[in-house]
C-alpha positions as CSV (number, residue, x, y, z in Angstrom):
1,M,-0.2,-0.1,-0.1
2,T,2.5,2.4,-0.8
3,N,2.2,5.6,-2.7
4,I,-1.8,5.0,-2.4
5,R,-4.0,8.4,-2.4
6,A,-7.2,8.5,-0.1
7,E,-9.3,9.2,-3.3
8,E,-8.4,5.5,-4.7
9,I,-10.2,4.3,-1.5
10,E,-13.6,3.3,-0.8
11,I,-14.5,2.3,3.1
12,G,-17.5,0.9,4.0
13,V,-19.2,1.9,7.3
14,D,-21.6,0.0,9.5
15,D,-23.9,1.0,12.3
16,G,-24.8,-2.0,13.9
17,H,-28.6,-2.8,14.4
18,G,-31.2,-0.4,13.9
19,L,-33.7,2.4,15.8
20,A,-36.9,1.7,13.4
21,P,-38.0,-0.5,14.7
22,L,-35.7,-1.2,17.3
23,T,-33.8,-4.4,17.4
24,P,-34.7,-6.4,20.5
25,G,-32.4,-6.1,23.2
26,K,-30.0,-4.1,21.9
27,R,-30.3,-1.5,24.7
28,T,-28.7,-0.7,28.1
29,P,-30.7,-1.4,31.4
30,F,-32.8,1.3,32.5
31,I,-30.6,4.1,33.4
32,Q,-31.7,5.8,36.5
33,S,-29.9,9.1,36.2
34,I,-31.5,9.9,33.4
35,G,-34.8,7.9,33.3
36,R,-34.4,6.2,30.1
37,F,-33.0,3.2,28.5
38,I,-30.2,3.8,25.4
39,P,-30.8,1.9,22.4
40,E,-27.6,0.5,20.9
41,N,-27.8,2.1,17.6
42,E,-28.2,5.7,18.8
43,F,-24.5,5.4,19.8
44,N,-23.2,3.4,16.8
45,K,-25.4,5.6,14.5
46,A,-23.9,8.7,16.0
47,V,-20.0,7.4,15.8
48,A,-20.5,6.3,12.3
49,A,-22.1,9.9,11.4
50,Y,-18.9,11.5,12.8
51,L,-16.1,8.6,11.2
52,I,-17.8,9.1,7.7
53,A,-17.1,13.0,8.0
54,E,-13.7,12.6,9.5
55,L,-12.9,10.1,6.6
56,K,-13.9,12.2,3.8
57,R,-12.5,14.8,5.2
58,C,-8.7,13.2,4.7
59,G,-10.1,12.1,1.3
60,F,-11.5,8.6,1.5
61,K,-14.5,7.8,-0.5
62,V,-17.0,6.5,2.0
63,V,-20.2,4.1,1.3
64,E,-22.7,3.4,4.4
65,M,-24.0,-0.2,4.8
66,A,-27.0,0.7,6.9
67,P,-28.4,4.1,6.0
68,G,-31.0,5.6,7.9
69,D,-33.0,4.2,10.9
70,A,-33.9,0.8,9.8
71,D,-32.6,-2.8,11.2
72,H,-31.1,-3.9,7.8
73,S,-30.1,-7.2,7.7
74,L,-26.7,-8.9,7.7
75,A,-26.9,-10.0,4.2
76,S,-28.0,-7.2,3.3
77,R,-25.1,-4.9,4.5
78,V,-22.5,-7.6,3.5
79,K,-24.3,-7.4,0.0
80,R,-23.9,-4.1,-0.4
81,A,-20.0,-4.1,0.9
82,N,-19.3,-6.4,-1.5
83,D,-21.5,-4.6,-4.8
84,A,-19.3,-1.6,-4.0
85,K,-16.2,-3.3,-3.6
86,V,-15.3,-1.6,-0.8
87,D,-11.5,-1.5,0.2
88,L,-12.3,-2.1,4.1
89,F,-15.4,-2.8,5.9
90,I,-15.9,-1.3,9.5
91,S,-18.6,-2.3,11.6
92,I,-19.5,-0.3,14.7
93,H,-20.8,-1.5,18.0
94,Y,-21.7,-1.6,21.6
95,N,-21.5,-4.5,23.5
96,A,-23.7,-6.4,26.5
97,L,-22.9,-9.4,28.5
98,D,-25.8,-10.4,30.9
99,G,-28.0,-7.4,30.3
100,K,-28.2,-5.7,33.9
101,F,-25.7,-3.3,35.9
102,D,-24.4,-5.4,38.8
103,G,-22.1,-2.7,40.3
104,P,-18.6,-1.5,39.6
105,G,-15.8,-4.1,39.6
106,K,-18.4,-6.4,38.9
107,D,-19.9,-5.6,35.2
108,P,-18.0,-6.1,31.8
109,E,-16.0,-3.4,30.4
110,G,-14.0,-2.2,27.6
111,F,-13.4,-2.5,23.8
112,S,-12.0,-4.9,21.2
113,A,-11.9,-5.6,17.7
114,H,-13.3,-8.7,16.3
115,I,-12.1,-10.1,13.2
116,D,-12.7,-13.7,11.1
117,P,-10.2,-16.3,12.6
118,S,-8.1,-16.0,9.2
119,G,-6.8,-13.0,10.4
120,G,-4.9,-11.3,7.2
121,Q,-4.9,-7.6,6.8
122,S,-8.4,-7.5,9.2
123,E,-6.1,-8.6,11.7
124,V,-3.2,-5.7,10.6
125,F,-6.5,-2.8,10.8
126,A,-7.4,-4.2,13.9
127,K,-4.7,-4.0,15.7
128,I,-3.7,-0.6,14.4
129,A,-7.7,0.9,15.8
130,L,-6.7,-0.9,19.1
131,K,-3.6,1.4,19.6
132,H,-5.4,4.6,18.7
133,L,-8.6,3.9,20.6
134,A,-6.0,3.1,23.6
135,K,-5.4,6.5,23.9
136,G,-8.9,7.8,24.4
137,T,-11.0,7.4,27.7
138,V,-9.9,4.8,30.0
139,Q,-10.8,1.7,29.3
140,K,-10.3,-1.9,29.2
141,N,-8.7,-2.9,26.2
142,R,-9.9,-6.1,25.2
143,G,-7.8,-6.6,22.3
144,V,-8.5,-8.7,18.9
145,V,-11.1,-11.6,19.2
146,K,-10.9,-13.8,16.5
147,Q,-14.5,-15.6,15.8
148,Q,-17.3,-16.2,13.3
149,L,-19.2,-13.3,12.7
150,Y,-21.6,-13.3,9.9
151,V,-20.4,-9.5,8.4
152,T,-16.4,-10.5,8.8
153,A,-16.8,-13.8,7.3
154,N,-18.9,-13.3,4.3
155,T,-17.3,-9.3,3.3
156,K,-14.7,-9.9,0.5
157,M,-12.3,-7.1,2.0
158,P,-10.4,-6.5,5.0
159,A,-13.3,-6.5,8.0
160,V,-13.1,-5.1,11.6
161,L,-16.1,-4.9,13.9
162,F,-15.7,-2.7,17.0
163,E,-17.8,-3.1,20.4
164,L,-16.9,0.2,21.5
165,G,-17.9,-0.4,25.2
166,F,-20.6,-2.3,27.3
167,M,-24.0,-1.3,27.6
168,D,-24.3,-3.5,31.0
169,N,-21.8,-1.1,32.5
170,N,-23.4,1.7,33.9
171,R,-20.0,4.0,33.5
172,E,-19.7,2.9,29.8
173,A,-23.3,2.7,28.8
174,L,-23.3,6.7,30.1
175,L,-20.3,7.6,27.6
176,M,-23.1,5.9,24.4
177,I,-24.6,9.5,25.1
178,D,-22.0,11.2,24.9
179,K,-20.9,13.8,22.1
180,S,-17.1,13.8,23.1
181,F,-16.8,10.2,23.6
182,Q,-19.0,9.9,20.3
183,Q,-16.3,11.9,18.1
184,E,-13.3,10.5,19.9
185,C,-14.4,6.9,18.8
186,A,-14.6,8.4,15.3
187,S,-11.5,9.9,15.1
188,E,-9.3,7.4,16.4
189,L,-10.6,5.1,13.7
190,A,-10.0,7.9,11.3
191,M,-6.7,8.1,12.2
192,A,-6.2,4.2,12.3
193,V,-7.2,4.0,8.7
194,C,-5.1,6.5,7.7
195,E,-2.4,5.1,9.4
196,F,-3.1,1.7,7.5
197,Y,-3.1,3.1,4.4
198,K,0.1,5.4,4.7
199,V,-2.2,8.8,4.5
200,P,-1.7,12.0,6.6
201,Y,-4.5,12.6,8.8
202,I,-6.2,15.7,8.5
203,G,-7.7,16.9,11.7
204,A,-11.0,19.1,12.2
205,Q,-10.6,22.4,9.7
206,K,-12.3,24.5,12.6
207,P,-9.6,25.9,14.6
208,Q,-9.8,24.8,18.4
209,T,-9.7,27.5,21.0
210,I,-6.4,27.1,23.3
211,K,-6.3,29.1,26.3
212,P,-2.9,29.5,28.3
213,P,-2.3,28.6,31.3
214,V,-4.0,30.4,34.0
215,S,-0.4,30.1,36.2
216,M,3.0,29.9,34.6
217,V,4.3,28.4,37.8
218,K,6.0,25.5,36.4
219,L,4.5,22.1,38.3
220,G,6.9,19.2,36.8
221,T,8.1,17.7,33.7
222,A,5.8,14.7,32.0
223,K,7.9,12.2,29.8
224,M,5.5,10.8,27.3
225,L,5.7,6.8,27.8
226,R,4.0,6.1,24.3
227,D,2.6,8.5,21.8
228,V,0.3,10.8,23.5
229,P,-2.4,12.5,21.4
230,V,-2.8,16.4,22.1
231,Y,-6.0,18.0,23.1
232,A,-7.0,21.6,22.8
233,S,-9.3,21.7,26.4
234,A,-9.4,19.4,29.0
235,K,-12.0,17.1,27.4
236,F,-11.8,14.2,25.2
237,G,-13.0,14.7,21.3
238,T,-10.9,18.4,21.4
239,Q,-8.2,16.6,19.9
240,T,-5.5,18.6,17.6
241,G,-4.1,16.7,15.5
242,A,-0.5,16.9,17.0
243,Q,1.2,13.9,19.1
244,L,3.9,13.7,21.4
245,K,6.2,10.9,20.6
246,K,7.4,8.5,23.3
247,G,10.6,10.2,25.3
248,D,8.9,13.4,24.6
249,V,9.3,15.8,27.7
250,R,7.1,18.8,28.6
251,H,6.4,21.5,31.4
252,V,3.2,21.1,33.0
253,Y,1.8,24.3,34.4
254,A,-1.7,23.2,35.8
255,I,-3.5,20.0,36.7
256,D,-7.1,19.0,36.1
257,R,-8.7,15.7,37.1
258,G,-6.4,13.6,35.3
259,W,-5.7,16.3,32.5
260,Y,-2.1,18.1,32.5
261,Q,-1.8,21.4,30.6
262,L,1.5,22.4,28.8
263,F,3.1,25.8,28.2
264,S,1.3,25.8,25.0
265,G,-2.3,25.6,26.6
266,E,-2.7,22.4,25.3
267,F,-3.7,19.5,27.0
268,I,-2.5,16.0,27.5
269,P,-4.6,12.9,29.4
270,S,-2.8,10.8,31.9
271,N,-5.1,7.8,31.3
272,Y,-4.0,6.7,35.2
273,G,-0.4,7.1,34.5
274,K,-0.1,5.2,31.3
275,N,0.4,7.8,29.1
276,F,3.5,9.6,30.8
277,D,5.3,9.4,34.1
278,F,4.9,13.0,35.8
279,E,7.8,14.5,38.1
280,P,7.1,16.9,40.1
281,V,9.0,20.3,40.9
282,P,10.8,19.6,44.4
283,S,9.5,21.5,46.9
284,K,12.0,24.4,48.5
285,K,12.7,24.5,52.0
286,P,11.3,27.2,53.5
287,E,14.3,30.1,54.5
288,P,14.5,31.5,57.8
289,P,13.1,35.0,58.3
290,K,15.8,37.7,57.5
291,A,16.3,40.5,60.4
292,T,14.1,43.5,59.8
293,S,17.2,45.2,61.9
294,K,21.1,45.2,62.6
295,P,21.5,43.1,65.6
296,V,22.0,45.7,68.4
297,E,26.2,45.7,69.5
298,V,26.4,45.0,73.3
299,K,29.0,46.7,74.8
300,P,30.6,46.2,77.9
301,V,29.9,48.4,80.3
302,G,32.0,51.7,81.1
303,T,33.5,51.4,77.5
304,K,33.1,53.7,74.8
305,G,34.8,50.7,72.0
306,K,36.6,47.9,71.9
307,L,38.7,46.7,74.9
308,R,42.0,46.4,75.0
309,R,44.4,44.9,77.5
310,V,47.7,46.3,78.3
311,I,50.6,44.0,79.3
312,V,53.6,45.2,80.8
313,D,56.5,42.9,81.1
314,G,54.6,39.7,80.8
315,K,51.9,41.5,83.8
316,R,48.5,42.9,82.9
317,I,47.6,46.3,84.2
318,G,44.4,46.6,83.0
319,S,41.7,46.6,80.4
320,F,40.6,49.7,78.9
321,G,37.9,50.4,76.2
322,D,38.5,53.9,75.2
323,E,41.8,55.2,73.9
324,D,42.1,57.9,76.4
325,N,42.6,55.3,79.7
326,L,44.6,53.4,77.5
327,E,47.4,56.1,76.5
328,R,47.3,57.0,79.8
329,N,48.3,53.9,81.1
330,V,51.0,53.4,78.7
331,L,52.4,56.5,79.4
332,Q,52.6,55.8,82.8
333,A,54.1,52.6,82.1
334,L,56.4,54.2,80.1
335,K,58.1,56.1,82.9
336,K,58.8,53.6,85.0
337,D,61.8,50.8,84.4
338,F,60.2,48.5,81.9
339,K,61.6,46.1,79.3
340,K,58.1,45.1,77.5
341,I,54.9,46.8,76.6
342,E,52.2,44.8,75.1
343,V,48.5,46.0,73.9
344,E,46.2,43.2,72.8
345,D,42.7,43.6,71.8
346,V,40.2,41.4,74.1
């Protein structure tokens, strides 16, 4: 796939199941916090729409496998892909296990890529996509799953069915109606397609508003443990298209719930420490307070200055704090028979 152009490639995008009528069982359990169920296709359709827009912006041709809200049969989706002779087939889904919320730590979680057991180029693309999906919202990467699925077994091109979360995991269920998460999944899949075909990824044309850090006090440094996407704000779905490479080091000026702001104003997600090592600036020991005035000089009582000792022929005759007394005693010693006169500072 060298020297290939995006406009020469056609991608088949399939949003799993349907809304009219709703595919039986393909919905979340009832979610008390929002007062409703979430149909699987509500998420699948939204991500497919964002993905189609992303792929077209990058120059690819796109064919929808299940246009509209109807619940198209699996056979019709496969036929449409094979008749169009698309180069790559992508099917978007959301997984489920037992159809009920069991609570944190008990519910299934994470994303996966499902391919035909034959592997081949389907497996190559699946691994690239999982790598990109792992850089976004914190979820368990369940890896590549090889199994016999109708759409991946009967299409005549590389085909991957993505399960982007679990409907019976309360946290991941609510992600289904989060537009930033929908956009994030679409962007990451588009980046994977671009990498697979070795064509440049083109981010959103609309410029992102990037605000500089509120404080210019450096909090520490972040050293990338892997390639990390850069975001315009502390929010998934705001990728700038830029990426820090493994080993890159950046100064950090603000930290907000797992998002680290750089000098440029852009953000990188820590992903619970998986994206980079953070080294905080060492805290400084407090310095002793500076004196506000000069210390008071204590002078011996009865002196005007420094004490000096007078020694005549090895015998101390006194200590004097002013020049007059010192001079007078030295003169008196000079009038006597002496051998040696010494004056010492005390």
